[in-house]
C-alpha positions in Angstrom: 101.7 125.6 105.4 103.8 128.8 105.9 106.6 126.8 107.3 106.6 124.4 104.3 106.6 127.3 101.9 109.5 128.9 103.7 111.4 125.6 103.2 110.5 125.4 99.5 111.1 129.0 98.6 115.0 128.8 98.6 114.7 125.7 96.4 112.6 127.7 93.9 115.2 130.5 93.8 118.0 128.0 93.2 116.0 126.5 90.3 115.4 129.9 88.7 118.9 131.2 89.3 120.5 128.0 87.9 119.2 129.0 84.4 121.7 131.9 84.4 124.9 129.7 84.1 126.9 132.9 83.4 126.7 135.5 86.1 129.0 138.2 84.7 131.5 138.9 82.0 134.3 141.1 83.5 136.7 143.2 81.5 139.6 144.2 83.7 142.0 147.0 82.8 145.2 145.2 83.7 147.9 147.7 82.7 148.5 151.0 80.9 151.9 151.3 79.2 154.2 154.4 79.3 157.3 155.7 77.5 159.6 153.5 79.6 157.8 150.4 78.5 158.3 151.5 74.9 162.1 151.3 75.2 161.9 147.5 75.3 162.4 146.7 71.6 162.0 143.0 72.0 165.3 141.5 71.2 166.5 144.3 69.0 163.4 144.4 66.7 161.6 147.7 66.2 158.4 146.3 67.3 158.0 147.9 70.7 154.9 148.2 72.9 153.3 151.5 71.9 152.9 154.2 74.6 149.4 154.3 76.0 148.7 150.7 75.2 146.0 149.3 77.5 146.1 145.6 78.5 142.7 144.1 79.2 141.8 140.7 80.8 138.4 139.2 80.0 136.8 136.9 82.6 133.6 134.9 82.5 132.0 134.3 85.9 130.2 131.0 86.1 127.6 129.6 88.4 129.1 127.2 91.0 129.5 123.7 89.6 129.8 124.7 85.9 133.0 124.3 83.9 134.1 126.1 80.8 135.0 123.6 78.1 135.3 125.5 74.8 135.4 128.9 73.2 134.4 128.7 69.5 132.9 130.2 66.3 130.2 128.9 64.0 128.6 130.1 60.8 125.7 131.6 62.7 127.7 132.9 65.5 131.3 133.8 64.5 133.9 134.2 67.2 134.8 137.9 67.1 137.6 139.7 68.9 138.4 143.2 67.6 140.0 146.5 68.4 140.1 149.9 66.7 143.9 149.6 66.5 146.3 146.7 66.2 146.8 144.2 69.0 150.2 144.0 70.5 152.1 140.7 70.2 155.6 139.9 71.3 157.7 138.2 68.6 159.8 136.2 71.1 157.1 133.7 71.9 157.8 130.6 69.8 155.0 127.9 69.9 153.4 129.4 73.0 150.4 130.9 71.2 147.9 130.6 74.0 148.0 131.9 77.5 148.1 128.5 79.1 151.4 127.7 77.3 153.4 130.7 78.5 156.2 130.2 81.0 156.3 133.0 83.6 160.1 132.5 83.8 160.4 134.1 80.3 159.2 137.4 81.7 162.4 138.4 83.4 164.4 138.4 80.1 161.5 139.8 78.0 159.3 141.9 80.3 156.7 143.0 77.7 155.9 139.4 77.1 153.8 139.7 80.2 151.5 142.1 78.3 151.0 140.0 75.2 147.7 139.3 73.5 146.3 135.8 73.6 143.4 133.5 74.3 143.1 130.9 77.0 140.8 128.9 79.2 141.5 129.7 82.8 145.3 129.7 82.8 147.5 132.8 82.3 150.7 130.8 82.3 151.7 127.1 82.7 150.4 126.0 86.1 148.9 129.4 87.0 145.3 130.6 87.0 144.5 134.1 85.8 142.7 136.0 88.5 141.6 139.6 89.0 144.4 141.7 90.6 141.9 142.5 93.3 141.5 138.8 94.0 145.3 138.2 94.0 146.9 138.0 97.4 150.4 136.4 96.8 152.4 139.3 95.4 153.9 139.5 91.9 156.6 137.7 89.9 157.0 141.0 87.8 159.9 142.8 89.4 160.5 146.6 89.3 164.1 145.9 88.6 163.5 144.5 85.1 164.8 147.1 82.7 164.1 145.5 79.4 166.5 145.7 76.4 167.3 149.3 77.2 168.2 148.4 80.8 166.1 151.2 82.1 167.2 152.2 85.6 164.5 151.3 88.1 162.9 149.0 85.6 159.9 149.0 83.3 156.3 147.7 83.7 156.0 149.9 86.8 153.6 152.5 85.6 151.0 152.9 88.3 148.3 154.6 86.2 145.2 154.7 88.5 143.0 153.6 85.5 144.6 150.2 85.8 144.2 149.9 89.6 146.8 147.8 91.5 150.2 148.0 89.9 151.2 144.7 88.3 154.5 144.8 90.2 152.4 144.5 93.4 149.8 141.9 92.2 150.3 140.1 88.9 146.9 138.4 88.7 148.5 134.9 88.8 147.7 132.2 91.4 148.9 128.6 91.4 146.3 126.4 89.5 143.9 124.3 91.5 142.2 122.3 88.7 143.3 119.1 86.8 143.5 119.4 83.1 143.4 116.8 80.3 143.7 117.2 76.6 143.9 120.7 75.0 142.6 121.1 71.4 142.7 124.1 69.1 141.7 124.7 65.6 141.9 127.7 63.2 145.0 129.4 64.8 148.1 127.5 63.9 147.8 127.5 60.1 151.2 128.5 58.7 152.7 126.5 55.8 154.8 124.6 58.3 151.9 124.0 60.6 153.7 125.3 63.6 153.1 129.0 63.7 150.0 131.1 64.6 149.3 133.5 61.7 146.4 135.2 63.4 146.5 138.4 65.4 147.4 136.3 68.4 150.6 134.9 66.9 154.1 136.4 66.5 154.0 136.4 62.7 151.3 138.9 61.7 149.7 141.9 63.3 146.1 143.1 63.0 143.2 144.6 64.7 140.6 141.8 64.5 140.1 138.0 64.7 136.8 136.7 63.2 136.3 133.0 62.6 133.4 130.6 62.0 135.5 127.5 62.6 138.2 128.3 65.2 138.0 126.9 68.7 140.0 126.4 71.8 139.0 123.5 74.0 140.0 121.9 77.3 138.3 118.4 77.4 137.9 118.3 81.2 136.5 121.8 81.4 137.9 124.6 83.5 136.5 125.7 86.8 136.8 129.1 88.3 138.6 129.7 91.6 135.8 129.2 94.2 137.6 131.6 96.6 137.3 134.4 94.0 133.8 133.7 92.7 134.2 131.2 89.9 135.8 133.6 87.4 137.5 132.0 84.4 140.0 134.0 82.3 139.5 133.7 78.6 141.6 136.4 77.0 144.4 139.0 77.5 144.3 141.8 74.9 146.7 144.7 74.5 146.0 147.6 72.2 145.9 151.4 71.9 142.4 151.1 70.6 139.0 150.2 72.0 138.2 146.5 72.2 135.0 144.6 71.4 134.1 140.9 71.3 131.4 138.3 70.7 132.1 135.0 72.5 130.5 131.6 72.1 131.1 129.3 75.0 130.4 125.6 75.7 129.9 124.7 79.4 129.8 121.4 81.2 126.8 121.4 83.6 127.0 120.1 87.2 125.3 117.0 85.9 127.9 116.4 83.2 125.9 117.6 80.1 127.2 120.0 77.6 125.4 123.3 76.8 126.2 126.2 74.5 125.8 129.9 75.2 125.9 132.5 72.4 125.6 136.3 72.4 122.1 137.6 72.1 119.0 139.0 73.9 119.0 137.0 77.1 115.2 137.3 77.4 114.9 134.8 74.5 113.9 131.2 75.4 116.4 128.4 75.5 116.3 126.2 72.4 117.7 122.7 72.7 121.2 122.7 74.2 121.9 126.3 73.2 120.9 129.4 75.1 121.7 133.1 74.7 123.3 135.7 77.0 123.6 139.3 76.2 126.7 139.7 78.3 128.8 137.7 75.8 128.8 140.7 73.5 131.0 143.6 74.5 130.2 146.4 74.6 126.5 145.5 74.5 124.3 147.2 71.9 122.4 148.6 74.9 122.3 147.6 78.5 120.3 144.4 78.8 118.1 145.2 81.8 115.4 143.2 83.4 114.0 141.9 86.7 116.8 140.9 89.1 114.5 140.4 92.1 114.0 136.7 92.7 110.7 137.3 94.4 109.1 137.9 90.9 108.4 135.4 88.1 110.3 137.7 85.6 113.5 137.2 87.6 116.7 136.3 85.7 120.2 136.7 87.2 121.7 137.0 83.8 120.4 140.6 83.2 123.2 143.1 83.0 121.3 145.7 84.9 118.2 146.0 87.0 114.9 147.4 85.7 112.4 147.3 88.6 109.5 148.1 86.3 110.0 144.7 84.6 109.3 142.9 87.9 105.5 142.4 87.5 104.3 139.2 89.0 105.2 138.3 92.6 105.9 134.6 93.0 103.0 132.9 94.8 103.7 129.3 95.8 101.0 126.8 96.2 98.7 124.2 94.7 97.3 124.8 91.2 95.6 121.5 90.8 91.8 122.1 90.7 91.2 118.6 92.0 93.1 119.4 95.3 91.1 120.5 98.3 93.5 123.4 98.8 93.5 124.5 95.2 94.2 128.3 95.1 93.5 130.3 91.9 95.8 133.1 93.2 98.9 130.8 92.9 101.2 131.3 89.9 104.0 128.8 90.7 102.8 125.2 91.2 104.4 123.0 93.9 102.8 119.6 93.6 103.9 118.5 97.1 101.7 121.3 98.6 98.5 119.8 97.1 96.2 117.8 99.4 93.6 115.3 98.6 91.4 113.1 100.8 93.6 110.3 101.9 96.8 111.8 100.5 98.1 115.0 102.1 101.9 114.1 102.4 101.5 113.1 106.1 99.9 116.4 107.0 96.6 116.8 108.8 94.1 117.4 106.0 91.7 118.8 108.6 94.2 121.6 109.2 95.3 122.1 105.6 91.7 122.0 104.3 89.4 122.5 107.2 86.4 122.7 105.0 86.7 119.1 104.0 86.7 117.8 107.6 83.5 116.7 109.3 81.6 119.8 110.6 78.7 120.1 113.0 75.6 121.0 111.2 75.7 120.4 107.5 76.8 116.9 106.4 77.7 116.0 102.8 78.6 112.7 101.3 80.2 111.1 99.4 83.2 113.3 99.2 84.8 113.3 96.7 81.8 112.6 94.5 81.2 111.9 90.8 77.4 111.8 90.0 75.7 113.2 93.0 75.9 114.2 96.6 73.6 114.0 99.6 73.3 116.9 102.0 71.9 116.6 105.4 71.2 119.3 108.0 68.7 120.3 110.7 66.3 123.1 109.9 64.9 123.6 113.4 61.3 124.9 113.6 59.7 125.8 110.2 62.3 128.0 108.6 62.9 129.1 105.0 65.9 127.1 103.6 67.9 127.0 100.4 71.3 125.9 99.2 73.8 127.1 96.6 77.0 125.6 95.2 79.9 127.8 94.2 82.9 126.9 92.1 86.5 127.9 93.1 86.1 131.3 91.5 83.0 132.1 93.6 80.5 131.7 90.8 77.1 130.1 91.6 76.9 126.9 89.5 73.8 125.3 91.1 71.2 126.4 93.5 67.7 125.5 94.8 65.1 127.0 97.1 63.8 124.3 99.5 61.0 126.4 101.0 59.8 126.1 104.6 61.4 123.1 106.3 61.5 121.7 109.8 63.6 119.1 111.6 66.1 116.9 109.7 66.5 117.7 106.0 68.0 115.3 103.5 68.5 116.4 99.9 70.0 114.5 97.0 71.8 116.8 94.5 72.8 115.8 90.9 76.3 117.2 90.2 77.0 115.1 87.1 77.1 118.2 84.9 79.6 120.0 87.0 83.3 120.1 85.9 85.9 118.3 88.0 87.2 120.5 90.7 86.7 122.0 94.2 83.3 123.4 95.2 81.7 125.1 98.2 78.2 124.2 99.3 76.3 126.8 101.3 73.1 126.1 103.2 71.0 129.1 104.1 68.5 128.8 107.0 66.5 131.9 107.5 68.1 135.3 107.1 71.2 135.0 109.3 72.2 131.4 109.5 74.6 130.1 106.8 76.6 126.8 107.0 79.2 125.7 104.5 80.8 122.5 103.3 83.6 122.0 100.8 83.6 119.0 98.5 85.3 117.7 95.4 83.8 116.6 92.1 85.9 114.0 90.3 
């Protein structure tokens, strides 16, 4: 039995953990601009990158096998991306309004384009996945020699502010893509009179500090997988601003089985409803840390909790059989595994005499039929004139039927009416004298 439970327990953990779908939302501080970067006036326009601008990249880490298909807004759950100051956008970015459309070859002639604000699904440039700089191992296309419009000696974009970690001239957070993509669809962004320009805060026409929409979406029909070597992280946004960012994201995933499911911001302790579930990590910064039980040995476990609260881990997982008709029914079990249940004639090729020893033939007390419906017959030897009695206990140890048989000798046969008992597992105890007790387990159908 213990060996079987050991085999089943990892399966249980996988079933519970699979409910998470999203493991983490990661906000990476990608770069912090300085006064040298501010000299790049973007093709002569006085719209330079402000000093102290912080470039963030937002990643969603999925469970293995899930794909990110869509980022969207609805009336009940608007897509919100905001800052306490305007977002930076380069004006020399014609028609490439999303990260997956940007050509990295443009960066050399327009270095601050590498710090633009945009949305995406996975890609940070055509044919390149966006990855955390700490997960990047192939160097950088951003060269220290790029001097921008002011031809700064030694180049720009080389600020090595420790708050941004690895310099982007060392690792640029770009790796050749590994997935195959089909049709891209977007709505609610390119809405200028000509139908070719993005007039939101992510376009080159207008500036602003927030994007809120109940209808906008960005979709990749085949879904985007994360880089398995870096932990299934999918890039969804790059945001540059001197302010503090916040967002609420709604995501549609494709499950390993091919079904679609929607995940929206909210209290991740709420139950799943239909094809939509909630995850508190999709709101940044969270209203408060969404903490809970992150120990998979407890029923309250959920991998989606943002932080651990050990006090919320209350009920240890106890695997076993919860079927009262089974001979090995255990009232202490709180997670039912049907394959662990044993019945006379059906014990999944296991020896029922070992799993349920009380149901096997025992020397002394005999009981039949077993299982029984209306009555049972008990048979035992009383020896030489001894006080005898029997009692029947239910699975909780409560006496449900008993009788004093008085002084008996020799072979005793007693018919017992059990028609009024509930279906389930029972224990018969026969008392012979003061110190001799024999037991037999039986089932009432």
